[in-house]
C-alpha beads as a LAMMPS data file, in Angstrom:
LAMMPS data file: protein, C-alpha beads

430 atoms
429 bonds

1 atom types
1 bond types

-500.0 500.0 xlo xhi
-500.0 500.0 ylo yhi
-500.0 500.0 zlo zhi

Masses

1 110.0

Atoms # bond

1 1 1 7.008 -101.217 295.456
2 1 1 10.128 -99.554 293.899
3 1 1 9.536 -96.832 291.716
4 1 1 11.307 -98.078 288.768
5 1 1 9.015 -101.358 288.946
6 1 1 5.970 -99.540 288.116
7 1 1 6.904 -98.291 284.628
8 1 1 4.272 -100.589 282.983
9 1 1 1.511 -99.335 285.211
10 1 1 2.443 -95.586 284.181
11 1 1 2.464 -96.736 280.431
12 1 1 -1.082 -98.303 280.687
13 1 1 -2.232 -95.346 282.293
14 1 1 -0.830 -93.209 280.215
15 1 1 -1.961 -95.079 277.296
16 1 1 -5.366 -95.188 278.641
17 1 1 -5.568 -91.607 279.100
18 1 1 -4.901 -90.728 275.499
19 1 1 -7.212 -93.106 274.138
20 1 1 -4.830 -95.558 272.286
21 1 1 -5.263 -99.297 272.347
22 1 1 -2.986 -101.518 273.531
23 1 1 -2.836 -103.586 270.038
24 1 1 -2.342 -100.216 268.382
25 1 1 0.614 -99.115 270.505
26 1 1 2.171 -102.430 270.051
27 1 1 2.116 -102.266 266.369
28 1 1 3.575 -98.713 266.640
29 1 1 6.677 -99.622 268.606
30 1 1 7.142 -102.906 266.812
31 1 1 6.450 -105.483 269.447
32 1 1 3.486 -108.155 270.024
33 1 1 0.298 -107.065 272.111
34 1 1 0.986 -109.852 274.287
35 1 1 4.351 -108.618 275.131
36 1 1 3.116 -105.095 275.731
37 1 1 0.789 -106.697 278.082
38 1 1 3.365 -108.198 280.155
39 1 1 5.303 -104.812 280.258
40 1 1 1.854 -102.963 281.354
41 1 1 1.216 -105.318 284.288
42 1 1 4.714 -105.094 285.445
43 1 1 6.064 -108.394 284.485
44 1 1 8.884 -107.274 282.294
45 1 1 11.588 -105.000 282.835
46 1 1 11.846 -102.312 280.157
47 1 1 14.366 -99.909 279.418
48 1 1 16.887 -98.523 276.519
49 1 1 15.448 -98.265 273.080
50 1 1 12.159 -99.703 273.684
51 1 1 11.247 -97.358 276.672
52 1 1 12.328 -94.391 274.282
53 1 1 10.008 -95.839 271.380
54 1 1 7.078 -95.961 274.045
55 1 1 7.649 -92.611 275.418
56 1 1 8.024 -90.917 271.983
57 1 1 4.808 -92.914 270.618
58 1 1 2.724 -91.560 273.809
59 1 1 4.465 -87.943 273.543
60 1 1 5.939 -88.083 277.264
61 1 1 9.258 -87.730 278.385
62 1 1 10.960 -90.901 279.556
63 1 1 11.567 -89.710 283.021
64 1 1 7.684 -89.723 283.336
65 1 1 7.482 -93.186 283.022
66 1 1 10.602 -94.253 284.838
67 1 1 10.509 -91.720 287.957
68 1 1 6.511 -91.590 288.285
69 1 1 5.309 -89.010 290.474
70 1 1 7.373 -86.351 292.069
71 1 1 8.677 -86.449 295.381
72 1 1 6.677 -83.509 296.528
73 1 1 3.535 -85.129 295.333
74 1 1 4.560 -88.394 297.136
75 1 1 5.270 -86.582 300.134
76 1 1 1.861 -84.937 300.142
77 1 1 0.168 -88.109 299.672
78 1 1 1.938 -89.584 302.489
79 1 1 0.436 -86.725 304.734
80 1 1 -2.869 -87.417 303.453
81 1 1 -2.375 -90.993 304.462
82 1 1 -1.265 -90.012 307.978
83 1 1 -4.196 -87.713 308.420
84 1 1 -6.810 -90.531 307.555
85 1 1 -5.015 -92.858 309.883
86 1 1 -4.061 -95.444 307.410
87 1 1 -2.040 -98.370 308.308
88 1 1 1.599 -98.473 307.262
89 1 1 0.857 -101.243 304.822
90 1 1 -1.672 -98.866 303.004
91 1 1 0.535 -95.810 303.243
92 1 1 3.088 -97.461 301.195
93 1 1 1.022 -98.011 298.435
94 1 1 0.995 -94.050 297.737
95 1 1 3.811 -94.476 295.025
96 1 1 1.838 -97.525 293.406
97 1 1 -1.491 -95.196 293.562
98 1 1 0.425 -92.112 291.887
99 1 1 1.802 -94.415 289.214
100 1 1 -1.397 -95.800 288.122
101 1 1 -3.506 -93.083 288.853
102 1 1 -1.661 -89.763 288.282
103 1 1 -4.712 -87.523 287.760
104 1 1 -6.263 -88.817 291.009
105 1 1 -3.270 -88.468 292.873
106 1 1 -2.893 -84.862 292.018
107 1 1 -6.499 -84.266 293.045
108 1 1 -5.992 -85.560 296.553
109 1 1 -2.690 -83.927 296.804
110 1 1 -4.434 -80.668 296.054
111 1 1 -7.261 -81.377 298.154
112 1 1 -4.617 -82.394 301.247
113 1 1 -2.709 -79.070 300.527
114 1 1 -6.052 -76.933 300.348
115 1 1 -7.049 -78.688 304.020
116 1 1 -3.648 -77.718 305.457
117 1 1 -4.097 -74.370 304.584
118 1 1 -7.165 -73.784 306.067
119 1 1 -6.224 -75.719 309.294
120 1 1 -3.348 -72.913 309.410
121 1 1 -5.996 -70.286 308.788
122 1 1 -7.887 -71.672 311.774
123 1 1 -5.474 -71.653 313.794
124 1 1 -4.235 -68.198 313.239
125 1 1 -7.987 -66.761 313.308
126 1 1 -8.824 -68.931 316.839
127 1 1 -5.539 -67.947 318.014
128 1 1 -6.398 -63.947 317.391
129 1 1 -9.955 -63.758 318.267
130 1 1 -9.439 -65.356 321.153
131 1 1 -6.778 -63.126 322.795
132 1 1 -6.052 -60.635 320.899
133 1 1 -6.526 -57.459 322.798
134 1 1 -6.758 -55.249 319.993
135 1 1 -9.608 -57.300 318.217
136 1 1 -11.023 -57.500 321.740
137 1 1 -11.502 -54.019 321.913
138 1 1 -12.508 -53.556 318.339
139 1 1 -15.303 -55.664 318.715
140 1 1 -16.154 -54.068 321.882
141 1 1 -16.614 -50.913 320.208
142 1 1 -18.439 -52.339 317.462
143 1 1 -21.010 -53.714 319.776
144 1 1 -21.387 -50.654 321.726
145 1 1 -22.044 -48.473 318.825
146 1 1 -24.406 -50.742 317.446
147 1 1 -26.472 -50.888 320.639
148 1 1 -26.443 -46.783 320.674
149 1 1 -27.741 -46.797 317.250
150 1 1 -30.403 -49.333 317.806
151 1 1 -31.361 -47.567 321.048
152 1 1 -31.675 -43.989 319.318
153 1 1 -33.558 -45.544 316.333
154 1 1 -36.136 -47.392 318.691
155 1 1 -36.741 -44.000 320.506
156 1 1 -37.324 -42.214 317.116
157 1 1 -39.502 -44.873 315.732
158 1 1 -41.596 -45.441 318.951
159 1 1 -42.569 -42.081 320.057
160 1 1 -44.574 -40.188 317.544
161 1 1 -45.319 -36.896 319.754
162 1 1 -41.302 -36.309 320.263
163 1 1 -40.709 -32.586 320.073
164 1 1 -38.665 -31.207 317.159
165 1 1 -35.907 -30.326 319.369
166 1 1 -35.505 -33.697 320.818
167 1 1 -35.883 -35.579 317.265
168 1 1 -33.074 -32.978 316.081
169 1 1 -30.830 -34.034 319.012
170 1 1 -31.601 -37.912 318.350
171 1 1 -31.000 -37.561 314.469
172 1 1 -27.532 -35.792 315.517
173 1 1 -27.023 -38.618 317.803
174 1 1 -28.015 -41.262 315.279
175 1 1 -25.876 -39.704 312.667
176 1 1 -22.738 -39.638 314.721
177 1 1 -22.992 -42.961 316.046
178 1 1 -23.393 -44.357 312.584
179 1 1 -20.074 -42.809 311.334
180 1 1 -18.441 -44.019 314.418
181 1 1 -19.984 -47.644 313.845
182 1 1 -18.718 -47.421 310.047
183 1 1 -15.040 -46.054 310.946
184 1 1 -14.859 -48.834 313.514
185 1 1 -15.958 -51.655 311.087
186 1 1 -13.575 -50.228 308.192
187 1 1 -10.753 -50.207 310.975
188 1 1 -11.438 -53.710 312.070
189 1 1 -11.583 -54.967 308.392
190 1 1 -8.458 -53.241 307.747
191 1 1 -6.844 -55.144 310.896
192 1 1 -7.912 -58.265 309.916
193 1 1 -6.627 -58.125 306.174
194 1 1 -3.483 -56.586 307.089
195 1 1 -1.530 -59.687 306.535
196 1 1 -2.683 -59.214 302.499
197 1 1 -0.990 -55.731 302.329
198 1 1 1.803 -53.938 303.500
199 1 1 0.165 -51.876 306.387
200 1 1 1.341 -52.658 309.940
201 1 1 -1.543 -50.673 311.724
202 1 1 -2.854 -52.719 314.689
203 1 1 0.113 -55.036 315.156
204 1 1 1.218 -56.028 318.574
205 1 1 5.040 -54.990 319.351
206 1 1 5.935 -58.517 319.469
207 1 1 4.184 -58.988 315.951
208 1 1 6.369 -56.003 314.877
209 1 1 9.707 -57.727 316.218
210 1 1 8.894 -61.335 314.682
211 1 1 8.243 -59.754 311.322
212 1 1 11.442 -57.717 311.163
213 1 1 13.408 -60.743 312.601
214 1 1 11.875 -63.058 309.927
215 1 1 12.827 -60.633 307.275
216 1 1 16.505 -60.541 308.269
217 1 1 16.052 -64.475 308.457
218 1 1 17.263 -64.323 312.295
219 1 1 20.749 -63.502 311.088
220 1 1 22.543 -60.368 311.962
221 1 1 26.093 -60.616 310.526
222 1 1 27.323 -57.322 312.219
223 1 1 26.375 -59.064 315.650
224 1 1 28.338 -61.923 314.798
225 1 1 31.719 -60.283 314.745
226 1 1 33.526 -61.253 318.271
227 1 1 34.120 -57.552 318.914
228 1 1 33.229 -55.431 322.123
229 1 1 32.631 -52.581 320.006
230 1 1 29.643 -54.009 318.214
231 1 1 26.506 -51.535 318.803
232 1 1 22.920 -52.461 318.884
233 1 1 21.997 -48.935 317.518
234 1 1 24.166 -49.660 314.652
235 1 1 22.071 -52.725 313.675
236 1 1 18.876 -50.804 314.236
237 1 1 20.194 -47.743 312.090
238 1 1 18.994 -49.642 308.705
239 1 1 16.091 -51.494 309.983
240 1 1 13.809 -50.498 307.257
241 1 1 10.117 -49.875 308.562
242 1 1 9.715 -47.847 311.460
243 1 1 8.997 -49.926 314.797
244 1 1 7.106 -48.503 317.441
245 1 1 9.021 -47.886 321.041
246 1 1 7.735 -50.787 322.550
247 1 1 8.876 -52.837 319.346
248 1 1 12.327 -51.266 319.622
249 1 1 12.569 -52.088 323.482
250 1 1 11.763 -55.759 322.804
251 1 1 13.947 -56.074 319.773
252 1 1 16.959 -54.461 321.442
253 1 1 16.952 -57.022 324.135
254 1 1 16.848 -59.908 321.558
255 1 1 19.805 -58.212 319.672
256 1 1 21.738 -57.995 322.951
257 1 1 21.321 -61.519 323.334
258 1 1 22.383 -62.350 320.063
259 1 1 25.643 -60.221 320.414
260 1 1 26.444 -61.936 323.870
261 1 1 25.801 -65.375 322.487
262 1 1 28.124 -64.367 319.671
263 1 1 30.634 -63.230 321.832
264 1 1 30.979 -66.621 323.672
265 1 1 30.384 -69.064 320.861
266 1 1 31.098 -68.047 317.074
267 1 1 28.537 -69.542 314.793
268 1 1 31.400 -71.082 312.285
269 1 1 32.746 -73.137 315.028
270 1 1 29.229 -74.389 315.984
271 1 1 28.414 -75.015 312.221
272 1 1 32.100 -77.196 311.974
273 1 1 30.977 -79.117 315.315
274 1 1 27.575 -79.933 314.133
275 1 1 29.006 -81.128 310.793
276 1 1 31.806 -83.541 312.471
277 1 1 29.761 -85.050 315.351
278 1 1 25.812 -84.144 315.072
279 1 1 23.705 -81.516 316.841
280 1 1 23.644 -82.806 320.478
281 1 1 23.164 -79.722 322.709
282 1 1 24.401 -81.133 325.962
283 1 1 27.889 -82.475 324.375
284 1 1 28.406 -79.403 322.145
285 1 1 28.052 -77.147 325.283
286 1 1 30.202 -79.175 327.410
287 1 1 32.743 -79.205 324.388
288 1 1 32.667 -75.292 324.264
289 1 1 32.374 -74.756 327.852
290 1 1 29.237 -72.651 327.434
291 1 1 25.567 -73.073 329.240
292 1 1 23.145 -75.338 327.554
293 1 1 21.077 -72.485 327.050
294 1 1 23.356 -70.562 324.791
295 1 1 23.828 -73.615 322.969
296 1 1 20.341 -73.983 322.128
297 1 1 20.238 -70.755 320.746
298 1 1 23.642 -71.093 318.613
299 1 1 21.817 -74.382 317.231
300 1 1 18.677 -72.388 316.363
301 1 1 20.844 -69.640 314.574
302 1 1 22.266 -72.154 312.233
303 1 1 20.383 -72.366 308.649
304 1 1 21.315 -75.867 307.889
305 1 1 19.704 -77.298 310.737
306 1 1 16.206 -75.695 310.154
307 1 1 15.509 -75.523 313.681
308 1 1 12.734 -73.613 315.772
309 1 1 13.106 -71.901 319.013
310 1 1 10.661 -70.801 321.751
311 1 1 11.558 -68.844 325.094
312 1 1 9.432 -68.214 327.820
313 1 1 9.645 -66.244 330.803
314 1 1 8.992 -67.871 334.438
315 1 1 5.120 -66.770 334.277
316 1 1 4.964 -69.021 331.161
317 1 1 4.513 -66.396 328.575
318 1 1 6.411 -66.763 325.225
319 1 1 8.545 -63.803 324.702
320 1 1 10.457 -65.133 321.797
321 1 1 9.895 -67.553 318.775
322 1 1 11.401 -68.774 315.756
323 1 1 8.598 -70.648 313.856
324 1 1 9.199 -73.920 312.173
325 1 1 7.072 -75.878 309.534
326 1 1 5.037 -78.440 311.415
327 1 1 5.176 -76.640 315.038
328 1 1 2.620 -73.965 315.936
329 1 1 3.361 -71.345 318.553
330 1 1 0.028 -69.503 319.444
331 1 1 0.922 -65.389 319.215
332 1 1 -2.161 -64.802 321.717
333 1 1 -3.437 -67.651 323.418
334 1 1 -1.650 -69.847 325.923
335 1 1 0.564 -72.535 324.743
336 1 1 0.000 -76.381 325.402
337 1 1 1.232 -77.101 328.875
338 1 1 2.596 -80.256 327.801
339 1 1 5.606 -78.679 325.994
340 1 1 8.903 -80.038 327.511
341 1 1 9.726 -75.912 327.597
342 1 1 7.371 -75.666 330.806
343 1 1 8.375 -78.849 332.455
344 1 1 11.975 -77.519 332.207
345 1 1 10.874 -74.390 334.242
346 1 1 9.709 -77.060 337.134
347 1 1 13.411 -78.590 337.320
348 1 1 15.875 -75.786 336.850
349 1 1 19.531 -77.290 335.915
350 1 1 17.904 -80.171 334.247
351 1 1 18.189 -80.525 330.262
352 1 1 14.988 -82.490 328.891
353 1 1 14.983 -84.269 325.598
354 1 1 11.893 -85.649 324.198
355 1 1 10.482 -86.493 320.753
356 1 1 7.220 -84.373 320.291
357 1 1 4.419 -84.229 317.217
358 1 1 1.480 -81.601 317.264
359 1 1 -1.948 -83.359 316.919
360 1 1 -3.562 -82.726 313.574
361 1 1 -2.988 -83.542 309.917
362 1 1 0.309 -84.263 308.576
363 1 1 2.002 -84.641 312.021
364 1 1 5.583 -83.499 311.741
365 1 1 7.955 -85.047 314.725
366 1 1 10.726 -83.026 316.300
367 1 1 13.511 -83.726 318.813
368 1 1 13.087 -81.089 321.709
369 1 1 15.620 -79.682 324.255
370 1 1 14.588 -77.648 326.859
371 1 1 16.259 -76.132 329.892
372 1 1 15.935 -73.135 332.144
373 1 1 18.433 -69.851 332.112
374 1 1 18.706 -68.360 335.598
375 1 1 19.869 -64.919 335.812
376 1 1 22.525 -64.054 338.559
377 1 1 20.948 -63.029 341.702
378 1 1 21.225 -59.398 342.670
379 1 1 20.204 -59.250 346.133
380 1 1 18.852 -61.657 348.811
381 1 1 15.403 -62.705 349.019
382 1 1 14.782 -61.190 345.499
383 1 1 13.015 -63.846 342.976
384 1 1 15.974 -64.620 340.304
385 1 1 14.714 -63.901 336.852
386 1 1 14.075 -67.400 334.731
387 1 1 13.570 -68.292 331.115
388 1 1 12.670 -71.615 329.641
389 1 1 14.555 -72.255 326.445
390 1 1 13.213 -74.964 323.928
391 1 1 14.960 -75.919 320.691
392 1 1 13.088 -77.814 318.187
393 1 1 14.882 -79.803 315.718
394 1 1 13.054 -81.758 312.683
395 1 1 13.172 -85.654 313.859
396 1 1 14.819 -87.811 310.987
397 1 1 12.658 -89.292 308.545
398 1 1 11.668 -92.674 309.232
399 1 1 13.571 -92.681 312.567
400 1 1 10.728 -94.605 314.937
401 1 1 13.585 -95.020 317.643
402 1 1 12.008 -92.594 320.140
403 1 1 8.658 -92.692 321.424
404 1 1 6.548 -89.859 320.452
405 1 1 4.566 -87.290 322.784
406 1 1 1.597 -85.760 321.208
407 1 1 1.330 -82.468 322.245
408 1 1 -0.928 -79.521 321.052
409 1 1 -0.602 -76.014 320.135
410 1 1 -3.286 -74.653 322.205
411 1 1 -6.509 -75.933 323.797
412 1 1 -8.817 -74.504 321.516
413 1 1 -7.460 -76.089 318.335
414 1 1 -6.291 -79.433 319.761
415 1 1 -8.287 -82.475 318.475
416 1 1 -7.052 -84.665 321.492
417 1 1 -10.285 -86.076 323.213
418 1 1 -8.947 -87.202 326.696
419 1 1 -5.852 -84.866 327.981
420 1 1 -5.694 -84.046 331.610
421 1 1 -4.299 -80.922 330.979
422 1 1 -7.162 -79.504 328.986
423 1 1 -8.136 -75.959 330.169
424 1 1 -11.155 -75.438 327.668
425 1 1 -13.140 -77.397 324.723
426 1 1 -11.836 -77.557 321.185
427 1 1 -13.479 -75.927 318.356
428 1 1 -11.514 -78.900 316.069
429 1 1 -13.298 -82.089 315.451
430 1 1 -11.149 -84.969 315.234

Bonds

1 1 1 2
2 1 2 3
3 1 3 4
4 1 4 5
5 1 5 6
6 1 6 7
7 1 7 8
8 1 8 9
9 1 9 10
10 1 10 11
11 1 11 12
12 1 12 13
13 1 13 14
14 1 14 15
15 1 15 16
16 1 16 17
17 1 17 18
18 1 18 19
19 1 19 20
20 1 20 21
21 1 21 22
22 1 22 23
23 1 23 24
24 1 24 25
25 1 25 26
26 1 26 27
27 1 27 28
28 1 28 29
29 1 29 30
30 1 30 31
31 1 31 32
32 1 32 33
33 1 33 34
34 1 34 35
35 1 35 36
36 1 36 37
37 1 37 38
38 1 38 39
39 1 39 40
40 1 40 41
41 1 41 42
42 1 42 43
43 1 43 44
44 1 44 45
45 1 45 46
46 1 46 47
47 1 47 48
48 1 48 49
49 1 49 50
50 1 50 51
51 1 51 52
52 1 52 53
53 1 53 54
54 1 54 55
55 1 55 56
56 1 56 57
57 1 57 58
58 1 58 59
59 1 59 60
60 1 60 61
61 1 61 62
62 1 62 63
63 1 63 64
64 1 64 65
65 1 65 66
66 1 66 67
67 1 67 68
68 1 68 69
69 1 69 70
70 1 70 71
71 1 71 72
72 1 72 73
73 1 73 74
74 1 74 75
75 1 75 76
76 1 76 77
77 1 77 78
78 1 78 79
79 1 79 80
80 1 80 81
81 1 81 82
82 1 82 83
83 1 83 84
84 1 84 85
85 1 85 86
86 1 86 87
87 1 87 88
88 1 88 89
89 1 89 90
90 1 90 91
91 1 91 92
92 1 92 93
93 1 93 94
94 1 94 95
95 1 95 96
96 1 96 97
97 1 97 98
98 1 98 99
99 1 99 100
100 1 100 101
101 1 101 102
102 1 102 103
103 1 103 104
104 1 104 105
105 1 105 106
106 1 106 107
107 1 107 108
108 1 108 109
109 1 109 110
110 1 110 111
111 1 111 112
112 1 112 113
113 1 113 114
114 1 114 115
115 1 115 116
116 1 116 117
117 1 117 118
118 1 118 119
119 1 119 120
120 1 120 121
121 1 121 122
122 1 122 123
123 1 123 124
124 1 124 125
125 1 125 126
126 1 126 127
127 1 127 128
128 1 128 129
129 1 129 130
130 1 130 131
131 1 131 132
132 1 132 133
133 1 133 134
134 1 134 135
135 1 135 136
136 1 136 137
137 1 137 138
138 1 138 139
139 1 139 140
140 1 140 141
141 1 141 142
142 1 142 143
143 1 143 144
144 1 144 145
145 1 145 146
146 1 146 147
147 1 147 148
148 1 148 149
149 1 149 150
150 1 150 151
151 1 151 152
152 1 152 153
153 1 153 154
154 1 154 155
155 1 155 156
156 1 156 157
157 1 157 158
158 1 158 159
159 1 159 160
160 1 160 161
161 1 161 162
162 1 162 163
163 1 163 164
164 1 164 165
165 1 165 166
166 1 166 167
167 1 167 168
168 1 168 169
169 1 169 170
170 1 170 171
171 1 171 172
172 1 172 173
173 1 173 174
174 1 174 175
175 1 175 176
176 1 176 177
177 1 177 178
178 1 178 179
179 1 179 180
180 1 180 181
181 1 181 182
182 1 182 183
183 1 183 184
184 1 184 185
185 1 185 186
186 1 186 187
187 1 187 188
188 1 188 189
189 1 189 190
190 1 190 191
191 1 191 192
192 1 192 193
193 1 193 194
194 1 194 195
195 1 195 196
196 1 196 197
197 1 197 198
198 1 198 199
199 1 199 200
200 1 200 201
201 1 201 202
202 1 202 203
203 1 203 204
204 1 204 205
205 1 205 206
206 1 206 207
207 1 207 208
208 1 208 209
209 1 209 210
210 1 210 211
211 1 211 212
212 1 212 213
213 1 213 214
214 1 214 215
215 1 215 216
216 1 216 217
217 1 217 218
218 1 218 219
219 1 219 220
220 1 220 221
221 1 221 222
222 1 222 223
223 1 223 224
224 1 224 225
225 1 225 226
226 1 226 227
227 1 227 228
228 1 228 229
229 1 229 230
230 1 230 231
231 1 231 232
232 1 232 233
233 1 233 234
234 1 234 235
235 1 235 236
236 1 236 237
237 1 237 238
238 1 238 239
239 1 239 240
240 1 240 241
241 1 241 242
242 1 242 243
243 1 243 244
244 1 244 245
245 1 245 246
246 1 246 247
247 1 247 248
248 1 248 249
249 1 249 250
250 1 250 251
251 1 251 252
252 1 252 253
253 1 253 254
254 1 254 255
255 1 255 256
256 1 256 257
257 1 257 258
258 1 258 259
259 1 259 260
260 1 260 261
261 1 261 262
262 1 262 263
263 1 263 264
264 1 264 265
265 1 265 266
266 1 266 267
267 1 267 268
268 1 268 269
269 1 269 270
270 1 270 271
271 1 271 272
272 1 272 273
273 1 273 274
274 1 274 275
275 1 275 276
276 1 276 277
277 1 277 278
278 1 278 279
279 1 279 280
280 1 280 281
281 1 281 282
282 1 282 283
283 1 283 284
284 1 284 285
285 1 285 286
286 1 286 287
287 1 287 288
288 1 288 289
289 1 289 290
290 1 290 291
291 1 291 292
292 1 292 293
293 1 293 294
294 1 294 295
295 1 295 296
296 1 296 297
297 1 297 298
298 1 298 299
299 1 299 300
300 1 300 301
301 1 301 302
302 1 302 303
303 1 303 304
304 1 304 305
305 1 305 306
306 1 306 307
307 1 307 308
308 1 308 309
309 1 309 310
310 1 310 311
311 1 311 312
312 1 312 313
313 1 313 314
314 1 314 315
315 1 315 316
316 1 316 317
317 1 317 318
318 1 318 319
319 1 319 320
320 1 320 321
321 1 321 322
322 1 322 323
323 1 323 324
324 1 324 325
325 1 325 326
326 1 326 327
327 1 327 328
328 1 328 329
329 1 329 330
330 1 330 331
331 1 331 332
332 1 332 333
333 1 333 334
334 1 334 335
335 1 335 336
336 1 336 337
337 1 337 338
338 1 338 339
339 1 339 340
340 1 340 341
341 1 341 342
342 1 342 343
343 1 343 344
344 1 344 345
345 1 345 346
346 1 346 347
347 1 347 348
348 1 348 349
349 1 349 350
350 1 350 351
351 1 351 352
352 1 352 353
353 1 353 354
354 1 354 355
355 1 355 356
356 1 356 357
357 1 357 358
358 1 358 359
359 1 359 360
360 1 360 361
361 1 361 362
362 1 362 363
363 1 363 364
364 1 364 365
365 1 365 366
366 1 366 367
367 1 367 368
368 1 368 369
369 1 369 370
370 1 370 371
371 1 371 372
372 1 372 373
373 1 373 374
374 1 374 375
375 1 375 376
376 1 376 377
377 1 377 378
378 1 378 379
379 1 379 380
380 1 380 381
381 1 381 382
382 1 382 383
383 1 383 384
384 1 384 385
385 1 385 386
386 1 386 387
387 1 387 388
388 1 388 389
389 1 389 390
390 1 390 391
391 1 391 392
392 1 392 393
393 1 393 394
394 1 394 395
395 1 395 396
396 1 396 397
397 1 397 398
398 1 398 399
399 1 399 400
400 1 400 401
401 1 401 402
402 1 402 403
403 1 403 404
404 1 404 405
405 1 405 406
406 1 406 407
407 1 407 408
408 1 408 409
409 1 409 410
410 1 410 411
411 1 411 412
412 1 412 413
413 1 413 414
414 1 414 415
415 1 415 416
416 1 416 417
417 1 417 418
418 1 418 419
419 1 419 420
420 1 420 421
421 1 421 422
422 1 422 423
423 1 423 424
424 1 424 425
425 1 425 426
426 1 426 427
427 1 427 428
428 1 428 429
429 1 429 430
């Protein structure tokens, strides 16, 4: 049902919410109650002065009656419908529901946003608790120290004839272990809450690099200048927060890749080509005579596309990620093996294209383009370094022309019941 055809429903809802009788509103605006009844049941179109009079009587803006719910609200209601596996016919009633019951629509939308936020928190915590080495070491330290405290306390409590000298020794040990336990707990809490403040302690080098790149919006104008004199150190000199040596090593590699790609292909030329003919990586790579992997990285660097990028090495370890809303890439856990990224590693020279959607509430769909980039051979019988590169472009809204492969983020938080690639049980309930 079109938005403008629901104006009557919104008038009725506003009137009821304010406790105004239909006859009283009709008298105020100078029409009969029967005609107002037809309007409220969407059997008469309304506009012009009559609409202004009704809006004035209800003390609302005319747009609130004609436009109804905001687009953002309708979008969230659509996500809720998808999460509840409603039929397409039922999902299309979101506008009617928002128009007739705006209060309930806002409540449902708020609940949906809350669920989505909690699920993102579960993803992040599950990822960190499963494979974060710093967290694992901290938990081991806590458990070891707690065991030492308990053991010493049992000795002191269970042996009344313990000599004074040994009692003093055990008391000293108990004091030292208790302090160490408190310090370890405080350090762990600070690490888990580091996202709420400005502290960077406990971050892995990869996380340091990702935070730095995100702060720069993955864009470095100095490196986009097509000149051989561009120096990575000049870019790093004004980096802001101090990075660890390991993070600087990783960051130099990323920036060198950006500089090399910029020398091959200017970002402005890529944007012009995308505006004129669309974002087809293979066609664009052929047009500019560059490898497809280079084109995937250049497209990911265009702010207008809102694309994501994931790069892994031959082992399948993710070494670079540019996040995009709707597609989760775990930081510590192993990624879903069904991603086209990993299939591309098994087929060097082939460019894969597949529409994917991660399982979970509010599933978004992406056109994934993946290929393998081989480094030049340095010697005989020496393995050639290879990288898998995957570009994620948000699929056009309402486009059902491509079949969608359901993939996960990682097995621990994937709700798919039957998956031939599952490595461990999921903690999520469908």
